N, C-alpha and C positions, 0 to 999 in steps of 0.2 A: 492551346486550350485543353489539350489532353494532360500535357505535361502541369499544367498549373492545378488541374482536377487531381492527378498522382500525388503532386507533392502537398496539396491540402490534406488530402487522405492520408498519407503517412505521417503528416505532423499530427493529426487529431490520435491516429492510430499509437503515435509514441508517446502521447499522453497518456492514453490507456493502459499502456505498459508500465508509464512511470507510477499512475496511480495505484497499479495493482502490484508493483514492489513494496509500497509505502504502505500497504494494506496488508501484505504478507510480513513486512517487518516486524508489525505489531502483533501478531501471534507469536507467542510464546512458545519458546522450544526447551524450557528448562536451564537454557543458559542467561545468565544475565547481562542485560545490553540496556545501555539509555535509550534506546527507540521504545524500550518497553513503556517509558513514562510519556511519550509523546502525547496520548491521547489526553491525558491528565490535566485538568485546568485548575487553577487556583482563584479565588477571589481575591484581587490584588488591587486595594484602593476602587472598588468599585465595577472593576472589569476583570473579564476572564483571561487569563494569563498562562500558557503553558510553563510548566515546573522549568524547563529549560531556559526560558527567559529570565527565570528570577533566582537560579542558582546553576552552583556546580553540580554535575552529575558524573560521578565516575564508577568505574567497575574494578573493586576492591580484589575480587578473586571470583571465580566461575558462578557462585552462586548468589553474591552479595553486590549490591550497589549503594553508593555512598553520597548523598543529596548534602550539600553544604549551602544554605540560602545566602544570599548576599546581604539579607537583612535579618538580623536576627530574630525579631519581633513575628516572622513570619514562618517561624519552624512549626506551630500549633495548625497554621492554614494548610500549609504543605502536607502535613500529616492526615489532616482531617480529608482533604483531596485524594490522596491515594487511599483511604481506607473507605470513602463512598464511592470510588470509582469500580467501573464493570472489570478490572484487570484482575482481580482476586489476587492480590498482593497485600500483607500487612507490614507496616512499617514499624520501625523501633528506633526511638528517639534517644540519644546519649548525650547531652549537652546542646551542642550546635549541630551535631551531624544526625543526617536521618538515616538510618541503614534498612535496606528492603532486601530481606532474603528471598530468593526464587525457590520456591520449593520444589521437589521431583516430580516430575510428571507420571501419574499413575498411566496404566496402560489405556484405560477407557477414556482419560483425558487426552491421551494422544490420538488414539481413534477420532475423539470429536474435533479436535483441533486440525486433524487431517480434513474431516468434513466442511470444516470452516473454510479450509484454504481451497478444497475442491469448488466450491460456491462462490468464492470469491475468482476463482481463475474461469468458470464457465460465464461469470457475470461480464468478465473482460471479454471472453470470446465472443459473448451477444453484443456486446457493445463495438467490437470490431467489424462483425458482420453488419451490424447496422451502419457502420460508417461506410462498407462497402456497399450498400444499397443506396446511401446518399449520394456517394461518389458516380453509380452508375446512372443514377437518376438524374443528374448533372449532364453527365456524358448524353444521355437518351435526349435532353433538352437542347443540347446544342446540336444534336443531329436533326431535330424536329424544326429548328431555327435554321436548319441549313448551314450552320456554322462549321461542322466538319462531317465529312462523309461517313455513308454506312460502313466500308473497310474501317475507317478510323475509329468509329463507334466500338466495333469488334475489338481491335487491335486495345484500344482503351482498356475495354471491360477485360481483357485478357490480362492486361499490366496491373489491373486493379486485384484482380482474383490471385494473379501471383503474390502479391504485395499483402494481401490478406492471409494466403496461406503463410507465407514468412512469419507474419506477426502471433498466428495460430501457434504457430511452432516455439515462437521465444515463449509464450505463456504456458505451453507443456513443459518447456526445459525449467522455467521458474518454478512451475507446481511440483515438477519433479524433485528440484532442490530442496524445497519447504517441506515434501514430504520424508525426505530422508533424512533432513536435520530432525524432524518431529519424531521419526520414529527409532532414532538412535538413540541408544541407551547409554 
């Protein structure tokens, strides 16, 4: 009972970490990476499709992304989708290639992006704590139904707390890494 509860909590906490990693990747650091365009979707024959599923995205240099659509008639649609997205990048088209130049971050924008990263990390910590609460509630339910003893309940709660502490540390490490990337000039 305790082991299953711990495994389930760990699985949920891992999903939270993966989600945070994806969210932090979307926060631009002044360097060109294809993941900057992950959130941009194009109206592709009536359905919203991520750019990465309809084109090749490559890094030309530290500040430039090159997008080559598989269907040449989609160049305008991709360009419009990037312009209307909230990522703050402007595409430039030359023939069949769309180039997106990632501008330098100002000190103010670096601070704002750091705040966004901290908010995402804090939300993830809250999610981890909620998962701890749910796991502890499940253990208490097992104890109330006499499926585990009170000693096992305390041991299980200690295991869940250690697991929670480890995942909170992982979040702090991810946040520190992102902050260093953002503040690096």
